[in-house]
N, CA, C, O and the ligand as a Tripos MOL2 file, in Angstrom:
@<TRIPOS>MOLECULE
protein
  277   275    70     0     0
PROTEIN
NO_CHARGES

@<TRIPOS>ATOM
      1 N         239.3610  -44.2920  -61.8540 N.3       1 MET1
      2 CA        238.8800  -45.3920  -61.0130 C.3       1 MET1
      3 C         238.2150  -44.8070  -59.7080 C.2       1 MET1
      4 O         238.6530  -43.7800  -59.1900 O.2       1 MET1
      5 N         237.2490  -45.4320  -59.2510 N.am      2 ALA2
      6 CA        236.4440  -45.0490  -58.1800 C.3       2 ALA2
      7 C         237.1010  -45.6490  -56.7620 C.2       2 ALA2
      8 O         237.4390  -46.8200  -56.5940 O.2       2 ALA2
      9 N         237.1860  -44.7130  -55.9140 N.am      3 ILE3
     10 CA        237.6240  -45.1120  -54.5800 C.3       3 ILE3
     11 C         236.4840  -44.7870  -53.5570 C.2       3 ILE3
     12 O         235.9680  -43.6750  -53.4450 O.2       3 ILE3
     13 N         236.1860  -45.7910  -52.8960 N.am      4 GLU4
     14 CA        235.0880  -45.4560  -51.8650 C.3       4 GLU4
     15 C         235.6520  -44.6840  -50.6590 C.2       4 GLU4
     16 O         236.7040  -44.9580  -50.0820 O.2       4 GLU4
     17 N         234.7910  -43.6600  -50.3530 N.am      5 MET5
     18 CA        235.2470  -42.9740  -49.1130 C.3       5 MET5
     19 C         235.1730  -43.8830  -47.8600 C.2       5 MET5
     20 O         234.2000  -44.6020  -47.6320 O.2       5 MET5
     21 N         236.2550  -43.8040  -47.0730 N.am      6 TYR6
     22 CA        236.2890  -44.7840  -45.9460 C.3       6 TYR6
     23 C         236.8890  -43.9300  -44.8380 C.2       6 TYR6
     24 O         238.0350  -43.4940  -44.9400 O.2       6 TYR6
     25 N         236.1280  -43.6900  -43.7900 N.am      7 LYS7
     26 CA        236.5970  -42.8470  -42.6890 C.3       7 LYS7
     27 C         236.4630  -43.6320  -41.3360 C.2       7 LYS7
     28 O         235.4330  -43.6230  -40.6620 O.2       7 LYS7
     29 N         237.6020  -44.3070  -41.0080 N.am      8 PRO8
     30 CA        237.5340  -44.9680  -39.7010 C.3       8 PRO8
     31 C         237.6090  -43.9610  -38.6380 C.2       8 PRO8
     32 O         238.3190  -42.9630  -38.7610 O.2       8 PRO8
     33 N         236.8520  -44.2090  -37.5320 N.am      9 GLU9
     34 CA        236.8710  -43.2620  -36.4200 C.3       9 GLU9
     35 C         237.7390  -43.9300  -35.1890 C.2       9 GLU9
     36 O         237.4860  -45.0270  -34.6910 O.2       9 GLU9
     37 N         238.6880  -43.1550  -34.8420 N.am     10 ASN10
     38 CA        239.5590  -43.5710  -33.8440 C.3      10 ASN10
     39 C         240.0330  -44.9560  -34.0450 C.2      10 ASN10
     40 O         240.0660  -45.7250  -33.0850 O.2      10 ASN10
     41 N         240.4260  -45.3540  -35.3070 N.am     11 GLY11
     42 CA        240.9270  -46.6860  -35.7360 C.3      11 GLY11
     43 C         239.8850  -47.8060  -35.6390 C.2      11 GLY11
     44 O         240.2150  -48.9900  -35.7060 O.2      11 GLY11
     45 N         238.6180  -47.4000  -35.4780 N.am     12 ASP12
     46 CA        237.5960  -48.3760  -35.3480 C.3      12 ASP12
     47 C         236.6390  -48.1270  -36.5120 C.2      12 ASP12
     48 O         235.9560  -47.1060  -36.5760 O.2      12 ASP12
     49 N         236.6140  -49.1340  -37.4660 N.am     13 SER13
     50 CA        235.7150  -48.9330  -38.6830 C.3      13 SER13
     51 C         234.2930  -48.9370  -38.3370 C.2      13 SER13
     52 O         233.5020  -48.4660  -39.1540 O.2      13 SER13
     53 N         233.8390  -49.4470  -37.1420 N.am     14 LYS14
     54 CA        232.4760  -49.5630  -36.8490 C.3      14 LYS14
     55 C         231.9650  -48.2090  -36.0810 C.2      14 LYS14
     56 O         232.4700  -47.6940  -35.0830 O.2      14 LYS14
     57 N         230.8200  -47.7780  -36.8270 N.am     15 ASP15
     58 CA        230.2100  -46.6510  -36.1320 C.3      15 ASP15
     59 C         229.2020  -47.0280  -35.1210 C.2      15 ASP15
     60 O         228.0650  -47.3280  -35.4860 O.2      15 ASP15
     61 N         229.5280  -47.0350  -33.9150 N.am     16 MET16
     62 CA        228.5560  -47.6010  -32.8770 C.3      16 MET16
     63 C         227.7360  -46.4240  -32.1920 C.2      16 MET16
     64 O         227.3100  -46.5640  -31.0460 O.2      16 MET16
     65 N         227.5330  -45.2990  -32.8990 N.am     17 ARG17
     66 CA        226.7770  -44.2700  -32.2740 C.3      17 ARG17
     67 C         225.3550  -44.7780  -32.3340 C.2      17 ARG17
     68 O         224.9900  -45.5370  -33.2310 O.2      17 ARG17
     69 N         224.5230  -44.3380  -31.3320 N.am     18 PRO18
     70 CA        223.1020  -44.4690  -31.5050 C.3      18 PRO18
     71 C         222.6240  -43.5340  -32.5390 C.2      18 PRO18
     72 O         223.2190  -42.4820  -32.7720 O.2      18 PRO18
     73 N         221.4390  -43.9430  -33.2340 N.am     19 PHE19
     74 CA        220.8120  -43.1560  -34.1220 C.3      19 PHE19
     75 C         219.4060  -42.8970  -33.6930 C.2      19 PHE19
     76 O         218.7750  -43.7770  -33.1070 O.2      19 PHE19
     77 N         218.8620  -41.6740  -33.9720 N.am     20 ARG20
     78 CA        217.5110  -41.3100  -33.4510 C.3      20 ARG20
     79 C         216.5920  -41.0670  -34.6710 C.2      20 ARG20
     80 O         216.9860  -40.4010  -35.6290 O.2      20 ARG20
     81 N         215.3930  -41.6050  -34.6180 N.am     21 CYS21
     82 CA        214.3010  -41.4500  -35.5780 C.3      21 CYS21
     83 C         213.8990  -39.9130  -35.4540 C.2      21 CYS21
     84 O         213.4740  -39.5090  -34.3720 O.2      21 CYS21
     85 N         214.0150  -39.1050  -36.4660 N.am     22 VAL22
     86 CA        213.6370  -37.8170  -36.3810 C.3      22 VAL22
     87 C         212.0630  -37.6700  -36.3360 C.2      22 VAL22
     88 O         211.5490  -36.6270  -35.9310 O.2      22 VAL22
     89 N         211.3750  -38.6670  -36.7310 N.am     23 VAL23
     90 CA        209.8870  -38.6920  -36.8340 C.3      23 VAL23
     91 C         209.2590  -38.8560  -35.4060 C.2      23 VAL23
     92 O         208.4350  -38.0610  -34.9540 O.2      23 VAL23
     93 N         209.7390  -39.9990  -34.7130 N.am     24 CYS24
     94 CA        209.1250  -40.3980  -33.5210 C.3      24 CYS24
     95 C         209.9720  -40.2950  -32.3640 C.2      24 CYS24
     96 O         209.4550  -40.3620  -31.2490 O.2      24 CYS24
     97 N         211.2670  -40.1340  -32.5020 N.am     25 GLY25
     98 CA        212.2220  -39.9790  -31.3290 C.3      25 GLY25
     99 C         212.8300  -41.4200  -30.9370 C.2      25 GLY25
    100 O         213.6890  -41.5280  -30.0610 O.2      25 GLY25
    101 N         212.3460  -42.4580  -31.6150 N.am     26 TYR26
    102 CA        212.9990  -43.7790  -31.3420 C.3      26 TYR26
    103 C         214.4790  -43.8040  -31.3800 C.2      26 TYR26
    104 O         215.0350  -43.2660  -32.3380 O.2      26 TYR26
    105 N         215.1610  -44.3490  -30.4780 N.am     27 VAL27
    106 CA        216.6450  -44.3470  -30.6640 C.3      27 VAL27
    107 C         217.0970  -45.8010  -30.8940 C.2      27 VAL27
    108 O         216.8290  -46.6810  -30.0760 O.2      27 VAL27
    109 N         217.8090  -46.0410  -32.0610 N.am     28 TYR28
    110 CA        218.4160  -47.3100  -32.3390 C.3      28 TYR28
    111 C         219.7660  -47.3920  -31.6880 C.2      28 TYR28
    112 O         220.6380  -46.6130  -32.0730 O.2      28 TYR28
    113 N         220.0350  -48.3020  -30.6920 N.am     29 GLY29
    114 CA        221.1860  -48.5270  -30.0950 C.3      29 GLY29
    115 C         221.9270  -49.6810  -30.6550 C.2      29 GLY29
    116 O         221.4280  -50.8000  -30.5460 O.2      29 GLY29
    117 N         223.1880  -49.5050  -31.3050 N.am     30 PRO30
    118 CA        223.8760  -50.6660  -31.8390 C.3      30 PRO30
    119 C         224.2100  -51.7610  -30.8440 C.2      30 PRO30
    120 O         224.3430  -52.9290  -31.2090 O.2      30 PRO30
    121 N         224.3480  -51.3690  -29.5700 N.am     31 LYS31
    122 CA        224.7520  -52.3820  -28.4690 C.3      31 LYS31
    123 C         223.5380  -53.3220  -28.2690 C.2      31 LYS31
    124 O         223.6830  -54.4910  -27.9100 O.2      31 LYS31
    125 N         222.2870  -52.7340  -28.5290 N.am     32 VAL32
    126 CA        221.0430  -53.5080  -28.2390 C.3      32 VAL32
    127 C         220.6590  -54.2270  -29.5320 C.2      32 VAL32
    128 O         220.1920  -55.3660  -29.5180 O.2      32 VAL32
    129 N         220.8780  -53.4960  -30.7000 N.am     33 GLY33
    130 CA        220.1560  -53.9120  -31.9470 C.3      33 GLY33
    131 C         218.6850  -53.8560  -31.9330 C.2      33 GLY33
    132 O         218.0950  -53.0970  -31.1630 O.2      33 GLY33
    133 N         218.0170  -54.6960  -32.8260 N.am     34 ASP34
    134 CA        216.6100  -54.6710  -32.9490 C.3      34 ASP34
    135 C         216.2240  -56.2130  -33.1140 C.2      34 ASP34
    136 O         215.8640  -56.6750  -34.1960 O.2      34 ASP34
    137 N         216.3300  -56.9530  -31.9650 N.am     35 PRO35
    138 CA        216.1630  -58.3540  -32.0480 C.3      35 PRO35
    139 C         214.8300  -58.7820  -32.6510 C.2      35 PRO35
    140 O         214.7100  -59.8040  -33.3270 O.2      35 PRO35
    141 N         213.8460  -57.9520  -32.3710 N.am     36 GLU36
    142 CA        212.4490  -58.2900  -32.8930 C.3      36 GLU36
    143 C         212.4370  -58.1940  -34.3770 C.2      36 GLU36
    144 O         211.5720  -58.8020  -35.0080 O.2      36 GLU36
    145 N         213.3840  -57.4340  -35.0070 N.am     37 ASN37
    146 CA        213.3760  -57.3890  -36.4970 C.3      37 ASN37
    147 C         214.6460  -58.0610  -37.0760 C.2      37 ASN37
    148 O         215.1730  -57.6560  -38.1130 O.2      37 ASN37
    149 N         215.1480  -59.1890  -36.2990 N.am     38 ASN38
    150 CA        216.2820  -59.8740  -36.7960 C.3      38 ASN38
    151 C         217.5520  -59.1670  -36.8130 C.2      38 ASN38
    152 O         218.4280  -59.5910  -37.5680 O.2      38 ASN38
    153 N         217.7950  -58.0660  -36.0280 N.am     39 VAL39
    154 CA        219.0040  -57.3410  -35.9790 C.3      39 VAL39
    155 C         219.6430  -57.6400  -34.6940 C.2      39 VAL39
    156 O         219.1940  -57.1380  -33.6640 O.2      39 VAL39
    157 N         220.7640  -58.5000  -34.6790 N.am     40 PRO40
    158 CA        221.4230  -58.8860  -33.4510 C.3      40 PRO40
    159 C         222.0870  -57.7600  -32.7560 C.2      40 PRO40
    160 O         222.4890  -56.7950  -33.4040 O.2      40 PRO40
    161 N         222.2250  -57.8340  -31.4480 N.am     41 PRO41
    162 CA        223.0360  -56.7950  -30.7720 C.3      41 PRO41
    163 C         224.4070  -56.7280  -31.2670 C.2      41 PRO41
    164 O         225.0040  -57.7360  -31.6440 O.2      41 PRO41
    165 N         224.9620  -55.4570  -31.2730 N.am     42 GLY42
    166 CA        226.3180  -55.2020  -31.7840 C.3      42 GLY42
    167 C         226.2850  -54.7520  -33.3770 C.2      42 GLY42
    168 O         227.3280  -54.6490  -34.0220 O.2      42 GLY42
    169 N         225.1010  -54.5180  -33.8900 N.am     43 THR43
    170 CA        225.0770  -54.1360  -35.1970 C.3      43 THR43
    171 C         225.1020  -52.6980  -35.3530 C.2      43 THR43
    172 O         224.1900  -52.0480  -34.8430 O.2      43 THR43
    173 N         226.1040  -52.0680  -36.0430 N.am     44 PRO44
    174 CA        226.1430  -50.6690  -36.2870 C.3      44 PRO44
    175 C         224.9070  -50.2760  -37.1500 C.2      44 PRO44
    176 O         224.3880  -51.0270  -37.9750 O.2      44 PRO44
    177 N         224.4950  -49.0010  -36.8610 N.am     45 PHE45
    178 CA        223.3750  -48.5010  -37.7540 C.3      45 PHE45
    179 C         223.6870  -48.7000  -39.2620 C.2      45 PHE45
    180 O         222.8390  -49.1300  -40.0440 O.2      45 PHE45
    181 N         224.9840  -48.3550  -39.6370 N.am     46 SER46
    182 CA        225.2720  -48.4940  -41.0530 C.3      46 SER46
    183 C         225.2930  -49.8110  -41.5810 C.2      46 SER46
    184 O         225.3510  -49.9670  -42.8000 O.2      46 SER46
    185 N         225.2470  -50.8840  -40.7170 N.am     47 ASP47
    186 CA        225.1770  -52.1900  -41.1570 C.3      47 ASP47
    187 C         223.7580  -52.7100  -41.3110 C.2      47 ASP47
    188 O         223.5300  -53.8080  -41.8200 O.2      47 ASP47
    189 N         222.7620  -51.8570  -40.8370 N.am     48 LEU48
    190 CA        221.2890  -52.3640  -41.0100 C.3      48 LEU48
    191 C         220.9500  -52.4900  -42.4080 C.2      48 LEU48
    192 O         221.4290  -51.6860  -43.2070 O.2      48 LEU48
    193 N         220.1660  -53.4250  -42.7980 N.am     49 PRO49
    194 CA        219.7140  -53.5200  -44.2360 C.3      49 PRO49
    195 C         218.9720  -52.2620  -44.6580 C.2      49 PRO49
    196 O         218.3430  -51.5830  -43.8460 O.2      49 PRO49
    197 N         219.0600  -51.9770  -45.9210 N.am     50 ASP50
    198 CA        218.5880  -50.7910  -46.4970 C.3      50 ASP50
    199 C         217.0550  -50.7060  -46.2670 C.2      50 ASP50
    200 O         216.4940  -49.6140  -46.1680 O.2      50 ASP50
    201 N         216.4350  -51.8130  -46.1900 N.am     51 ASP51
    202 CA        214.9350  -51.7940  -45.9900 C.3      51 ASP51
    203 C         214.4940  -51.8540  -44.5610 C.2      51 ASP51
    204 O         213.3280  -52.0750  -44.2370 O.2      51 ASP51
    205 N         215.5770  -51.6260  -43.6330 N.am     52 TRP52
    206 CA        215.2380  -51.6450  -42.2210 C.3      52 TRP52
    207 C         214.3510  -50.3190  -41.9330 C.2      52 TRP52
    208 O         214.6540  -49.2180  -42.3940 O.2      52 TRP52
    209 N         213.2890  -50.5430  -41.1650 N.am     53 LEU53
    210 CA        212.4360  -49.4140  -40.8150 C.3      53 LEU53
    211 C         212.3340  -49.2150  -39.3040 C.2      53 LEU53
    212 O         212.4890  -50.1450  -38.5120 O.2      53 LEU53
    213 N         212.0700  -47.9800  -38.9480 N.am     54 CYS54
    214 CA        211.9220  -47.6670  -37.5530 C.3      54 CYS54
    215 C         210.7780  -48.6630  -37.0850 C.2      54 CYS54
    216 O         209.7370  -48.7910  -37.7300 O.2      54 CYS54
    217 N         211.0360  -49.3320  -35.9630 N.am     55 PRO55
    218 CA        210.1120  -50.3430  -35.4260 C.3      55 PRO55
    219 C         208.8120  -49.5780  -34.7750 C.2      55 PRO55
    220 O         207.7740  -50.1980  -34.5460 O.2      55 PRO55
    221 N         208.9410  -48.3450  -34.5310 N.am     56 LEU56
    222 CA        207.8510  -47.6140  -33.9110 C.3      56 LEU56
    223 C         206.9590  -46.8940  -34.9790 C.2      56 LEU56
    224 O         205.7360  -47.0130  -34.9040 O.2      56 LEU56
    225 N         207.4930  -46.2100  -35.8900 N.am     57 CYS57
    226 CA        206.7200  -45.5460  -36.8730 C.3      57 CYS57
    227 C         206.8960  -45.9250  -38.3620 C.2      57 CYS57
    228 O         206.1000  -45.4930  -39.1960 O.2      57 CYS57
    229 N         207.9240  -46.7220  -38.7060 N.am     58 GLY58
    230 CA        208.0570  -47.1980  -40.0310 C.3      58 GLY58
    231 C         208.8590  -46.2270  -40.8890 C.2      58 GLY58
    232 O         208.9110  -46.3990  -42.1070 O.2      58 GLY58
    233 N         209.4260  -45.3090  -40.3510 N.am     59 ALA59
    234 CA        210.4160  -44.4860  -41.0720 C.3      59 ALA59
    235 C         211.6010  -45.1460  -41.6190 C.2      59 ALA59
    236 O         212.1260  -46.0500  -40.9690 O.2      59 ALA59
    237 N         212.1130  -44.7530  -42.8460 N.am     60 GLY60
    238 CA        213.2660  -45.3820  -43.3290 C.3      60 GLY60
    239 C         214.5120  -44.8350  -42.7730 C.2      60 GLY60
    240 O         214.4890  -43.8270  -42.0670 O.2      60 GLY60
    241 N         215.6710  -45.4990  -43.0800 N.am     61 LYS61
    242 CA        216.9570  -45.2210  -42.4920 C.3      61 LYS61
    243 C         217.3900  -43.7060  -42.7410 C.2      61 LYS61
    244 O         218.1210  -43.1190  -41.9430 O.2      61 LYS61
    245 N         216.9090  -43.1280  -43.8620 N.am     62 SER62
    246 CA        217.3570  -41.8840  -44.2060 C.3      62 SER62
    247 C         216.7080  -40.8660  -43.1820 C.2      62 SER62
    248 O         217.1660  -39.7260  -43.1000 O.2      62 SER62
    249 N         215.6900  -41.2580  -42.4360 N.am     63 LEU63
    250 CA        215.0400  -40.2860  -41.5300 C.3      63 LEU63
    251 C         215.6860  -40.4180  -40.0870 C.2      63 LEU63
    252 O         215.1800  -39.9040  -39.0900 O.2      63 LEU63
    253 N         216.7870  -41.1170  -40.0810 N.am     64 PHE64
    254 CA        217.5870  -41.2630  -38.7400 C.3      64 PHE64
    255 C         218.6960  -40.3390  -38.6740 C.2      64 PHE64
    256 O         219.2830  -40.0800  -39.7240 O.2      64 PHE64
    257 N         219.0520  -39.8270  -37.6350 N.am     65 THR65
    258 CA        220.2320  -39.0630  -37.5120 C.3      65 THR65
    259 C         221.0590  -39.4150  -36.3170 C.2      65 THR65
    260 O         220.5110  -39.7410  -35.2640 O.2      65 THR65
    261 N         222.4130  -39.3580  -36.4460 N.am     66 ALA66
    262 CA        223.3120  -39.8620  -35.3690 C.3      66 ALA66
    263 C         223.1810  -39.0380  -34.1320 C.2      66 ALA66
    264 O         222.9370  -37.8350  -34.2150 O.2      66 ALA66
    265 N         223.3330  -39.6410  -32.9980 N.am     67 VAL67
    266 CA        223.2590  -38.9930  -31.7490 C.3      67 VAL67
    267 C         224.6880  -38.8150  -31.1980 C.2      67 VAL67
    268 O         225.3240  -39.8120  -30.8580 O.2      67 VAL67
    269 N         225.1880  -37.6400  -31.1040 N.am     68 GLU68
    270 CA        226.4530  -37.4600  -30.6040 C.3      68 GLU68
    271 C         226.4350  -37.5750  -29.0920 C.2      68 GLU68
    272 O         225.6230  -36.9990  -28.3680 O.2      68 GLU68
    273 N         227.4830  -38.4350  -28.6570 N.am     69 GLU69
    274 CA        227.3530  -38.7310  -27.0750 C.3      69 GLU69
    275 C         228.3140  -37.6550  -26.4560 C.2      69 GLU69
    276 O         228.4630  -37.5900  -25.2350 O.2      69 GLU69
    277 ZN        210.2390  -43.6000  -35.8020 Zn       70 ZN70
@<TRIPOS>BOND
     1     1     2 1
     2     2     3 1
     3     3     4 2
     4     3     5 am
     5     5     6 1
     6     6     7 1
     7     7     8 2
     8     7     9 am
     9     9    10 1
    10    10    11 1
    11    11    12 2
    12    11    13 am
    13    13    14 1
    14    14    15 1
    15    15    16 2
    16    15    17 am
    17    17    18 1
    18    18    19 1
    19    19    20 2
    20    19    21 am
    21    21    22 1
    22    22    23 1
    23    23    24 2
    24    23    25 am
    25    25    26 1
    26    26    27 1
    27    27    28 2
    28    27    29 am
    29    29    30 1
    30    30    31 1
    31    31    32 2
    32    31    33 am
    33    33    34 1
    34    34    35 1
    35    35    36 2
    36    35    37 am
    37    37    38 1
    38    38    39 1
    39    39    40 2
    40    39    41 am
    41    41    42 1
    42    42    43 1
    43    43    44 2
    44    43    45 am
    45    45    46 1
    46    46    47 1
    47    47    48 2
    48    47    49 am
    49    49    50 1
    50    50    51 1
    51    51    52 2
    52    51    53 am
    53    53    54 1
    54    54    55 1
    55    55    56 2
    56    55    57 am
    57    57    58 1
    58    58    59 1
    59    59    60 2
    60    59    61 am
    61    61    62 1
    62    62    63 1
    63    63    64 2
    64    63    65 am
    65    65    66 1
    66    66    67 1
    67    67    68 2
    68    67    69 am
    69    69    70 1
    70    70    71 1
    71    71    72 2
    72    71    73 am
    73    73    74 1
    74    74    75 1
    75    75    76 2
    76    75    77 am
    77    77    78 1
    78    78    79 1
    79    79    80 2
    80    79    81 am
    81    81    82 1
    82    82    83 1
    83    83    84 2
    84    83    85 am
    85    85    86 1
    86    86    87 1
    87    87    88 2
    88    87    89 am
    89    89    90 1
    90    90    91 1
    91    91    92 2
    92    91    93 am
    93    93    94 1
    94    94    95 1
    95    95    96 2
    96    95    97 am
    97    97    98 1
    98    98    99 1
    99    99   100 2
   100    99   101 am
   101   101   102 1
   102   102   103 1
   103   103   104 2
   104   103   105 am
   105   105   106 1
   106   106   107 1
   107   107   108 2
   108   107   109 am
   109   109   110 1
   110   110   111 1
   111   111   112 2
   112   111   113 am
   113   113   114 1
   114   114   115 1
   115   115   116 2
   116   115   117 am
   117   117   118 1
   118   118   119 1
   119   119   120 2
   120   119   121 am
   121   121   122 1
   122   122   123 1
   123   123   124 2
   124   123   125 am
   125   125   126 1
   126   126   127 1
   127   127   128 2
   128   127   129 am
   129   129   130 1
   130   130   131 1
   131   131   132 2
   132   131   133 am
   133   133   134 1
   134   134   135 1
   135   135   136 2
   136   135   137 am
   137   137   138 1
   138   138   139 1
   139   139   140 2
   140   139   141 am
   141   141   142 1
   142   142   143 1
   143   143   144 2
   144   143   145 am
   145   145   146 1
   146   146   147 1
   147   147   148 2
   148   147   149 am
   149   149   150 1
   150   150   151 1
   151   151   152 2
   152   151   153 am
   153   153   154 1
   154   154   155 1
   155   155   156 2
   156   155   157 am
   157   157   158 1
   158   158   159 1
   159   159   160 2
   160   159   161 am
   161   161   162 1
   162   162   163 1
   163   163   164 2
   164   163   165 am
   165   165   166 1
   166   166   167 1
   167   167   168 2
   168   167   169 am
   169   169   170 1
   170   170   171 1
   171   171   172 2
   172   171   173 am
   173   173   174 1
   174   174   175 1
   175   175   176 2
   176   175   177 am
   177   177   178 1
   178   178   179 1
   179   179   180 2
   180   179   181 am
   181   181   182 1
   182   182   183 1
   183   183   184 2
   184   183   185 am
   185   185   186 1
   186   186   187 1
   187   187   188 2
   188   187   189 am
   189   189   190 1
   190   190   191 1
   191   191   192 2
   192   191   193 am
   193   193   194 1
   194   194   195 1
   195   195   196 2
   196   195   197 am
   197   197   198 1
   198   198   199 1
   199   199   200 2
   200   199   201 am
   201   201   202 1
   202   202   203 1
   203   203   204 2
   204   203   205 am
   205   205   206 1
   206   206   207 1
   207   207   208 2
   208   207   209 am
   209   209   210 1
   210   210   211 1
   211   211   212 2
   212   211   213 am
   213   213   214 1
   214   214   215 1
   215   215   216 2
   216   215   217 am
   217   217   218 1
   218   218   219 1
   219   219   220 2
   220   219   221 am
   221   221   222 1
   222   222   223 1
   223   223   224 2
   224   223   225 am
   225   225   226 1
   226   226   227 1
   227   227   228 2
   228   227   229 am
   229   229   230 1
   230   230   231 1
   231   231   232 2
   232   231   233 am
   233   233   234 1
   234   234   235 1
   235   235   236 2
   236   235   237 am
   237   237   238 1
   238   238   239 1
   239   239   240 2
   240   239   241 am
   241   241   242 1
   242   242   243 1
   243   243   244 2
   244   243   245 am
   245   245   246 1
   246   246   247 1
   247   247   248 2
   248   247   249 am
   249   249   250 1
   250   250   251 1
   251   251   252 2
   252   251   253 am
   253   253   254 1
   254   254   255 1
   255   255   256 2
   256   255   257 am
   257   257   258 1
   258   258   259 1
   259   259   260 2
   260   259   261 am
   261   261   262 1
   262   262   263 1
   263   263   264 2
   264   263   265 am
   265   265   266 1
   266   266   267 1
   267   267   268 2
   268   267   269 am
   269   269   270 1
   270   270   271 1
   271   271   272 2
   272   271   273 am
   273   273   274 1
   274   274   275 1
   275   275   276 2
@<TRIPOS>SUBSTRUCTURE
     1 MET1         2 RESIDUE 1 A MET
     2 ALA2         6 RESIDUE 1 A ALA
     3 ILE3        10 RESIDUE 1 A ILE
     4 GLU4        14 RESIDUE 1 A GLU
     5 MET5        18 RESIDUE 1 A MET
     6 TYR6        22 RESIDUE 1 A TYR
     7 LYS7        26 RESIDUE 1 A LYS
     8 PRO8        30 RESIDUE 1 A PRO
     9 GLU9        34 RESIDUE 1 A GLU
    10 ASN10       38 RESIDUE 1 A ASN
    11 GLY11       42 RESIDUE 1 A GLY
    12 ASP12       46 RESIDUE 1 A ASP
    13 SER13       50 RESIDUE 1 A SER
    14 LYS14       54 RESIDUE 1 A LYS
    15 ASP15       58 RESIDUE 1 A ASP
    16 MET16       62 RESIDUE 1 A MET
    17 ARG17       66 RESIDUE 1 A ARG
    18 PRO18       70 RESIDUE 1 A PRO
    19 PHE19       74 RESIDUE 1 A PHE
    20 ARG20       78 RESIDUE 1 A ARG
    21 CYS21       82 RESIDUE 1 A CYS
    22 VAL22       86 RESIDUE 1 A VAL
    23 VAL23       90 RESIDUE 1 A VAL
    24 CYS24       94 RESIDUE 1 A CYS
    25 GLY25       98 RESIDUE 1 A GLY
    26 TYR26      102 RESIDUE 1 A TYR
    27 VAL27      106 RESIDUE 1 A VAL
    28 TYR28      110 RESIDUE 1 A TYR
    29 GLY29      114 RESIDUE 1 A GLY
    30 PRO30      118 RESIDUE 1 A PRO
    31 LYS31      122 RESIDUE 1 A LYS
    32 VAL32      126 RESIDUE 1 A VAL
    33 GLY33      130 RESIDUE 1 A GLY
    34 ASP34      134 RESIDUE 1 A ASP
    35 PRO35      138 RESIDUE 1 A PRO
    36 GLU36      142 RESIDUE 1 A GLU
    37 ASN37      146 RESIDUE 1 A ASN
    38 ASN38      150 RESIDUE 1 A ASN
    39 VAL39      154 RESIDUE 1 A VAL
    40 PRO40      158 RESIDUE 1 A PRO
    41 PRO41      162 RESIDUE 1 A PRO
    42 GLY42      166 RESIDUE 1 A GLY
    43 THR43      170 RESIDUE 1 A THR
    44 PRO44      174 RESIDUE 1 A PRO
    45 PHE45      178 RESIDUE 1 A PHE
    46 SER46      182 RESIDUE 1 A SER
    47 ASP47      186 RESIDUE 1 A ASP
    48 LEU48      190 RESIDUE 1 A LEU
    49 PRO49      194 RESIDUE 1 A PRO
    50 ASP50      198 RESIDUE 1 A ASP
    51 ASP51      202 RESIDUE 1 A ASP
    52 TRP52      206 RESIDUE 1 A TRP
    53 LEU53      210 RESIDUE 1 A LEU
    54 CYS54      214 RESIDUE 1 A CYS
    55 PRO55      218 RESIDUE 1 A PRO
    56 LEU56      222 RESIDUE 1 A LEU
    57 CYS57      226 RESIDUE 1 A CYS
    58 GLY58      230 RESIDUE 1 A GLY
    59 ALA59      234 RESIDUE 1 A ALA
    60 GLY60      238 RESIDUE 1 A GLY
    61 LYS61      242 RESIDUE 1 A LYS
    62 SER62      246 RESIDUE 1 A SER
    63 LEU63      250 RESIDUE 1 A LEU
    64 PHE64      254 RESIDUE 1 A PHE
    65 THR65      258 RESIDUE 1 A THR
    66 ALA66      262 RESIDUE 1 A ALA
    67 VAL67      266 RESIDUE 1 A VAL
    68 GLU68      270 RESIDUE 1 A GLU
    69 GLU69      274 RESIDUE 1 A GLU
    70 ZN70       277 GROUP 0 **** ****
């Protein structure tokens, strides 16, 4: 049977770290979201749709890396 890996951080399942586009340097902030692309504030990067693209350069989610605070 398959069990999905699930790693809550500090008891909070939401990963609210910002993510930076490695191509252009744009930073996606979960607290801000991406309202121009129908992403409401409070949306963690992991909850973005798979077809979400960097609003600046069009890079896919796989080209984003977490920003450690
Ligand atoms: Zn970009």
